[in-house]
C-alpha positions, 0 to 999 in steps of 0.5 A: 164559074157559077156554081149551079144547083144540082137539083135544078140542073137535073130537074129541068133536064128530062134526059141528060143520059148518064152522068158522072159527078166528082168533088170533095166533101163540104168538110174537105175529108171525102173524095166524092163521086156519083154515077148515074144512068137513065134509059128511054128504051126497054132494053136501057131501063132493064138494068140494075147496079150491082157491087163487083169487088171494089167497084160495080157493074151494070146487070140486066134486071130481067135477063129474058128481056135483055136484047143487046147487051154491047153498050149497056152492060159494063163496069162503070166503076173499078178500083186500081190501087189508090185510083177510082175510075168512073165511066159511062162504058167499057172504057172503065177497063181500058183506063184500068188496063192502061193505068196499070201499064203506067200510062196516064188517064189521057193516054189510056183513052186514045184508043177509044172514041165515042160510042158507035150508036149513030146518029147519037154517037153518045160521048164516052165520059170518064173520070179518075180519082187519085188519093195518096198520102192525104192529097187528092186530085181528079181528072174528067174526060169526054170523047165526042164526035165533032158536032155529029160527024163520026169521022171526027173525034174531039177529046177533052180532058179537065184536070182538078188539082187540090180540089176545094172542099164543097165543090164538084164537077158534073158532066153528062152525056147529053145536053138534053133530050132530042133525036138525035140526042145532042152531046154535052157541050162545054166544060164540066159544070161546078156544083156543090158537094155536101157532107152527108152521103145519103143526103147527096144521094137522095137529092140526086135521085129525087131530082132525076126524071122519074120515067127515064132514071134507072140507077145511081151509085154514090161513094165517099172516100176518106182522104186520109185513110182511103176507107169508103162508104157507097150507096146504090139505088136502083129503080128496078127492085 
């Protein structure tokens, strides 16, 4: 698979929607994830990321302008022991609760499907990072309508064992802008992961469409110790 430039991928797409990147730093020492949200409506753009425990949640920037919280207020990142869960919706909680009951990532998502926001039927994208005894692997999932048919849900899981240093995978909700919005197609895209968290965060943030970007979260986890550092960038300040 060809390694794509994340800058070009983002700069050439005005509306990828929400996106998850998971991989390993170039020096092989860090497990890396990034999650961003975008918005076209005032309701979607009226958000910020805030820390919540070891994870984050979305919050209305101006509570007085919040109209419908159902699909925009959720916890995108939660930590369960040595697992970090990253998703674009409240299925974060579904995965957390399922894996806490010894279900697998895939089994936990069986009770969920794409978002009920026709005619877009936005895909639910999810990721799980697992670090144990100095070993690291991750998986990504997309639950999407069958070419816009809300009666059929297609489920795809991609698992990456012993990921290669400097490589990551990028999945996002929408192929591009449109009306209705076309769902992401294919398997997660191969992208490069640098060693420096601030550099990576700045690259992502500066490459996202200036009008549509809302918030970005990046985390680097030390594979040997489990300690991590994170960065949040919000357009609304």
